[in-house]
N, C-alpha and C positions, 0 to 999 in steps of 0.2 A: 390569640397565639402570642406567647412570649418567647422570644429568642434574641440572643445578643447580637451585636454588630458582627457582620461577616457570616452569619448563620445561613443566609440565603432566603430571607423572608419574602423578598420581592419575587425571586425566581420560583420559590415554592408556591406562592399564591397564583402565579400565572400558569404554572404547570397543573395545578389543581383545577383551575378553570378549564384548561384544555381537556383534561380528563373527563370532567363532568359535562362539558359540552359534547364530547364524543358519545357519552351515554344518553344524551338528550335531556339532561337535568337543567342545564343552563344554555342560554343563547348569547348573552352579552354580560359585560361587567363595567362598573364605574368605580374609579379610584379617587378618593379625596386625599389631598396632601396639604401640608401646612406651608409649603414654600414652592415657588415656581421652579426653582432649581431641582427640587425633588420630583416635581411633575415631569420634568424633562428626563430624569433618570428612569422613571417608570416607562416613559414612551420609548426610550432606547432599548430597555429590557424586553418590552413587548414586541418590538420590531425584530429583535434577534430570534424570537420564537415564532415568526411569521404571523403575528397577530396584527390586524388592522386597528390602529387606535387613533383617536382624535383628541388633541389637547384643547380644552375649552378655555377661552380667555376670561379676564376679570368681568367683562360685561357680555355674557353669552347671548347669542341671537339664534332663534329657532331656525332661521333660513340658512345659517352657517353649519348646522349640525347634520352630519351624514348618518343616516340610519343604516348604512351598509357596514359601518364599523363594527368590530368585535367589542370594542370598549371605548370609553371616554375618560378623560382625566381632567380634574379641575381642583382648585384649591378651596379650602374651607372659607377663606376670606371672600373669594370671588363668589361662591355660592351664597354666602350670607348677605353680601351687598345687593345682589339681585335675586332675592329669595323667590319672588312670584315668578319671574321668568325661568329660574332654575326649576321650579316645581313643574312648569309646563313641559320643559325639556325632559326631566326625569319621568314624567308621566308617559312619554313616548318610550323611554328606555324600559320602563317597567312592564311593558307589553311583550317584552322579549326575554322573559325568564332571566331576570337581572340578578347578578351577584354584586353586592355593594361592599367595597373594601375601604376601611378606615386606616390610613397609614399613620403610625405613631398615635394610636387610639387614645393614649392617656391625655392628649390635648382636649378631648371631648368631655370636659367636666360636667357633672350633673349636681346641681345644688337645689334640692327640693324646697328649701326655704327662700332662696333668691333666684327665681327662674330667669330674671333678666341678665344675670351674671354669666350663665352658661350658654352663650350664644352659639358657639360652634357645635356643641353637643346637641342643642335644640335643632339647629339647622340640619345636621346629619340625620337625626331621628325623623324629622319631618319629611326630608327628601327621599328617604329610603324605606318608608313604611310599607311600600308595595313590593319590595324586593323579595326574591325567593330565599336569599341567604345573606347574612351580614358577616363579614370577616374583619375582625380588628387585629392589627399587627402592631407590636411595640417591643422595643428593646428595654424599656424601663416601665414596667407595669404598676406604677404608683405615681402619686402627685404630692407636691410639697404642701398643698393645702389640705391634704387628707380627705379629699372628696372622691366619690366614685366617679366612674366615667361610663358613658352611655353604651348600651349593648353588651356590657361586661356581665359575666355570670357571677352572681353573689350567692354565697352559701353561708349557713350558720354553723359555727363550730363551738365546741366547749373548750374553754381555757381555764386557767387557775382563777381568772377574774370573773368567770361566768360565761354566759352565752353571748358570742359576738358574731359580727358579719365580716366576711373578707371576700375579696375578689379572687376567683380561681380561673386561671386560663385553661382552655380546653386542651391546649398543647403547650408544654414548657420545655425549652432546650436551654439548659444552663450554660454559661460561659465555660465552666470547668469541663463540661462534656465536650464542648467545641475544642478546647485546648487539648484534651486527651486524644481526640480524633485528628488533630493536626489542622483543623479548619481555621483556627485563629492562633495568634501568638499569646504566650503567657505575658504577664506584666511584672516588672520588678520596680518597686517604689523606693525613692530616695528622699526622705524627709529631712530638711535642714532644720535642726533645732537651734535654740539660742535664747538669750535673755533680752527682754525688752524693758527699757527704762521709761517710767512715767513720772511726770511732775505736775503739781497743781499750778495752774497759770498764775504768775505773779509771785510764786513762792519758791524758795530754793530747794525745798525738800524733794527728794526723788525716791521712787519705789521701783523695785525691779520685779518683773513677772516672767516666769518660765513659759516659753511658747508651747511646749508640748504637754504640760501638765496643768495649765490654768483651767480651773473649773468654773469661775465666775463668768457668766456669759458676756457682760459688758466689757470685761477686761480681755476675754478671749477674742472678741470682735476687734477691739483696738489693736491687740497684739498682731492679728493677721493683717490688718490694714497697714500697719507700720512695717511688717515683714515684706510687704509687696513693693515698698518704696525703693527707688533706685537712688538713694540719698548719697552714698559714697561707695568706694571700692570694697568696703568691708561689710556692707549691708547684706542681709540675708538673700534679698532678691538677686543682687549682682553675683553673689557666690553661686546661687543656684543656676544662673544662666551660664556662667563660665564652666561649671561642672557638667552641665548638659552639653555644652559645646565640645568639651573634651570626650564625653561619651559618644557623641555623634561621629567625631573624627575617628574613633576606634571602630565603630560599626561600619563606616564607609570603606574600610579596608576590604571587607568582604561583600558588602552591599553598596555598590558604587553610587546608586542614585538615592540612598537613604536620606531622609530629611527630618527636620524638627518642627514642632508646632509650639508656639507660646500663646497661652490664653491670657489676655491682659484685662485689667480692671475697667478701663475706659479708653476713649480715643487718644487723649493726651498721653496717657500711660503707655499705650501701644506704640505711639510715635517715639517715645523715649527708649523703649526696648528695641524697636527697629534701628534707631540711630546707634545704639550700643553695639548691636550685632554687626552693623555695616562698618562701624569704626574699627572693629576687631577683625576685619577682613572677610566676614561672611556676606552672603547675598540674601537679604531678607525682603520678603514681600509683605506689605501691610494691607489688610482688608478690614473694612468696617461697614456698617449699614448705610452711612452717609456718603460712601464712595460710589459714584455712578459706574466706575470701571471695576468694581469689586468682582463681578462675574468673570471678566477677562483676566484679572489677576489671579483668580483661583485656577483657571484653566492653565495659565502660564506656569503656576506652581506645579500642578499635576503633570505637566509635560517635562518637569525636571530641570527648569531653567533657574531655580533658586533653591538653596538648601535650608532656608528657614521661612516659615509662614507665621506672621504675627497677626492675631485676630482678637476681636472683642467678643463677638457673639455671632460669628458667621460660619463657624466650622464645628458644629456639634451634630445634631441629628441629621442623618442621611448623607453627610459629607464623606465621600469615598476617595481616599488617597492612600493606597497601600504602601507608598514609599515613606510614610511617616513612621519613625522608629523611636522618636524621643518627644515627650510632651513636657512642657514646663507650665505648671498651673499657678498663675500669679493674679488670679482674680479673687475678690472678697466674697463672691457668691458661693455659699457652702451648702446649697441644697443637694441632696444625694443624686437626684436626676441630672442636674447640671454637671456635677463632678463626673459621674459615670459616663455621660454622653461625651464629655471632653476627653477623658483619658482613653476611651476605647476607640478614638480615631486611629490609634496606633496598633490595633490588634489585627487588622485585615491583612490577608495574604494575597499576593499577585500570582497568577498562573506560572510565571517565570520563576518565582522564588520557591514555589511548591516543589519544583523539580530539583531544587538545589539544597534544600534544608531537610534535616531529619525530623522525626516526630518524637517528642514535642518540639515545636519550632523554636528558633532562637528568640529570646524574649525582647520585647520593647521596654523602654524605661520611662518612668514618670518622676519628675522632680517637682517638689512642692514644699512650702513652709510646713513645719511640724505642728499644724493646727490639730487639736484633738478630734474634731469632727471629721476632717479629711482622713485622718489615720483610721478612724473608726470605719469609714466607708471603704477604705482600701483593704482592710482585713477581710471583708466579706463581698468584695466586688464580683467574684466569680461564682457566687452562690445566689440562688433565688429564695427570698423569704416571703411568707404570706403578707399581703397588703391589707391591713385592717382599715376600714373606711371610717369616716368621721363619726365621733361619738362612741366608739367601741373600746377605746383604751381606758382601763381602770385607773383610779387615782394612784394605786400602788405601782402600776407599770410606768406611769409618767414620772413619778418621784424617783425611780430607779435610774433615770437618765442623768448621768453625773454632769453633763454640760448645761443643764437648765439653770438659768441665772437665779441665784439666791442672794445677790448683792445689789445694792442700789446703783444707779448709773451716776458716775462721778464726773464732774467737770474737769477732765484732765487733758493735758497736752502731751502727746508722745514725742520724745526727743531723741531717742537713740535705740540701738539694738547691739547685740553681741553675738559672736560666733559660738556655735555649739557643735555637738556631734551630729553625724548624719545617721538617721534611723532608717534601716533598710528592711523592706518586707518583700517577700516573693509571693508568687501566685499560690493558690490553694494546693494542698498535697495532691500529687498525681497518683494514679493507680500503681501498685507495686510492679506490675508487668512491664511498665514503661521504663523502669529503672534498670531492668536486667539487660 
């Protein structure tokens, strides 16, 4: 099943289990998650539906497993570390008409040529081979490495390049459908354009490169990295942060606890951004994977005690904070999945806001450097496109991608940038009846 953030994948899966259990088709379920924090969210959602669940730790022990539970929750990593023990536990589960749920199923890559690489996918397939039904859930049904993922349905289709394979979800709910229904917010993008100057090390000559239209991959990547630097008050990154701060201030007139999220490049970069926000009178919370108090800081942010959250890679898949209304994307990671997971942290609606806002809902805002790849992703973020798996793209299709590098990598040093226009994009066209 593919559905965007805020679509209710967790609730839908649990309600489906309850309905099938009532019909006698299922007796129990097991959920595999990629993070402990996501496992806790599944547990809370299950308990709200009066389902007895048990969260299994990193090192599961058979004596600690309650066979009276409706379901069990564990992480892919925990199951992989203790595969043999997990197999014994899942053998007990499978005797009870088991539903196996793979949360964010795109993590379960399958590489037929390199079996040792696809560890999580192999673990899930092995542990759930006796289940009655497998259910894969994801908000981004594709992978940056262009591999298939396990338990996904592959179909052959005819294209201009010949016969190819693609992954087809059994159920697909596009973000634009959720926007039209008022389940999630539309997004408005603000891309800061500019000129980036490059110079050869030890030479006085400089060349300028336009951020939004650079087609040479080596230059595009350097431009983006330079654009994320907080070098001075005129840098693209600093301008984006200040524009995002002003936008959040306006939003907070009507949405009192609205907040912003900044996705940083690395820990040092995140610290610089948090310091900048705090120096300008904002309250910023910094979280990263090396912070032992990261979970507590995230909970503090969710409770509304800070108006900015600065993160490296802790607030993407599964992170639920409906108060986020502004996202500043300042990382050099430009895979489509990471970009979409980051920006859609701001589309969720809270029950309180649903009662106050019309449909379509008030938009959230994304601020980012005018990188060609990011702008390409933004244009189609609310639509679902077929995912062609590895080896299916023709040479002609690949050559049509304008951002593929056709220039050699040059030993250059980036030395400056300049301000440009802000390129604004709104969400996909909404149905006509919503405009009347």
